[in-house]
C-alpha positions as CSV (number, residue, x, y, z in Angstrom):
1,X,-2.3,29.2,18.3
2,X,-0.9,27.2,21.2
3,X,-2.6,24.0,22.2
4,X,-2.9,23.5,25.9
5,X,-1.5,20.3,27.4
6,X,-3.9,17.6,28.4
7,X,-3.4,18.3,32.1
8,X,-4.2,22.0,31.8
9,X,-7.7,21.5,33.2
10,X,-7.0,18.7,35.6
11,X,-6.4,19.4,39.3
12,X,-4.3,17.3,41.5
13,X,-6.5,15.0,43.8
14,X,-6.1,16.0,47.4
15,X,-8.9,13.9,49.0
16,X,-8.5,10.9,51.2
17,X,-7.2,7.6,49.7
18,X,-8.7,4.5,51.2
19,X,-10.6,1.3,50.5
20,X,-13.6,3.0,48.8
21,X,-11.4,5.2,46.6
22,X,-9.2,2.3,45.6
23,X,-12.3,0.3,44.7
24,X,-13.7,3.1,42.6
25,X,-10.4,3.6,40.7
26,X,-9.9,-0.1,40.0
27,X,-13.5,-0.6,38.8
28,X,-13.0,2.3,36.4
29,X,-9.6,1.1,35.1
30,X,-9.8,-2.7,35.1
31,X,-12.2,-5.3,33.8
32,X,-13.5,-6.2,37.2
33,X,-11.6,-5.6,40.5
34,X,-10.7,-8.5,42.8
35,X,-10.9,-7.9,46.6
36,X,-7.1,-8.7,46.9
37,X,-6.4,-5.9,44.3
38,X,-8.6,-3.4,46.1
39,X,-6.9,-4.2,49.4
40,X,-3.4,-4.0,48.0
41,X,-4.0,-0.6,46.3
42,X,-5.9,0.8,49.4
43,X,-2.8,-0.1,51.5
44,X,-0.5,1.8,49.2
45,X,-0.4,5.4,48.0
46,X,-2.5,6.9,45.2
47,X,0.8,7.6,43.4
48,X,1.7,3.9,43.5
49,X,-1.8,2.9,42.2
50,X,-1.6,5.3,39.3
51,X,2.0,4.1,38.4
52,X,0.9,0.5,38.5
53,X,-2.3,1.1,36.4
54,X,-1.2,3.6,33.8
55,X,2.6,3.5,33.4
56,X,3.2,-0.2,32.6
57,X,6.1,-1.3,30.4
58,X,4.3,-3.6,27.9
59,X,6.2,-4.9,24.9
60,X,5.2,-3.4,21.6
61,X,3.1,-6.0,19.7
62,X,4.3,-7.3,16.4
63,X,2.6,-5.7,13.4
64,X,-0.2,-7.6,11.6
65,X,0.8,-9.9,8.8
66,X,0.1,-8.4,5.4
67,X,0.1,-10.8,2.5
68,X,-2.1,-8.6,0.3
69,X,0.8,-7.8,-2.1
70,X,2.1,-11.4,-2.4
71,X,0.6,-13.1,-5.4
72,X,1.8,-16.5,-4.3
73,X,0.0,-16.3,-1.0
74,X,-3.5,-17.9,-0.6
75,X,-5.5,-17.7,2.6
76,X,-7.6,-20.5,4.0
77,X,-10.7,-19.4,2.3
78,X,-9.2,-19.8,-1.2
79,X,-8.1,-23.3,-0.2
80,X,-11.8,-24.2,0.4
81,X,-12.7,-22.9,-3.0
82,X,-9.9,-25.0,-4.6
83,X,-11.1,-28.1,-2.8
84,X,-14.7,-27.5,-3.8
85,X,-13.7,-26.9,-7.4
86,X,-11.6,-30.1,-7.5
87,X,-14.4,-32.1,-6.0
88,X,-16.9,-30.7,-8.5
89,X,-14.6,-31.5,-11.4
90,X,-14.1,-35.0,-10.2
91,X,-17.8,-35.5,-9.6
92,X,-18.5,-34.4,-13.2
93,X,-15.9,-36.8,-14.5
94,X,-17.5,-39.7,-12.6
95,X,-21.1,-38.8,-13.4
96,X,-21.2,-36.9,-16.7
97,X,-24.3,-34.9,-17.0
98,X,-26.7,-35.9,-19.8
99,X,-27.0,-33.5,-22.6
100,X,-30.3,-33.0,-24.2
101,X,-30.9,-31.8,-27.7
């Protein structure tokens, strides 16, 4: 079974390209659209707008740090446990609890 390509059901847009269309596209693809951006994209072609919005050359982010298999690694949370434990031990040494029979 052949899987159709993603663009199989998309038709090329042949409508007008102006200020209203630029505003609509930018509001759907960005987190808020500034007036300067709308004006810039409206003054250019639809092809330019799509190239700028969808085909950007962003660097690949570095992979997340994984210390799960390193026995010597401790995260910040275990440091708090260690400090609390040391503080509790020191407090018990300074003020020994009374033992009742």
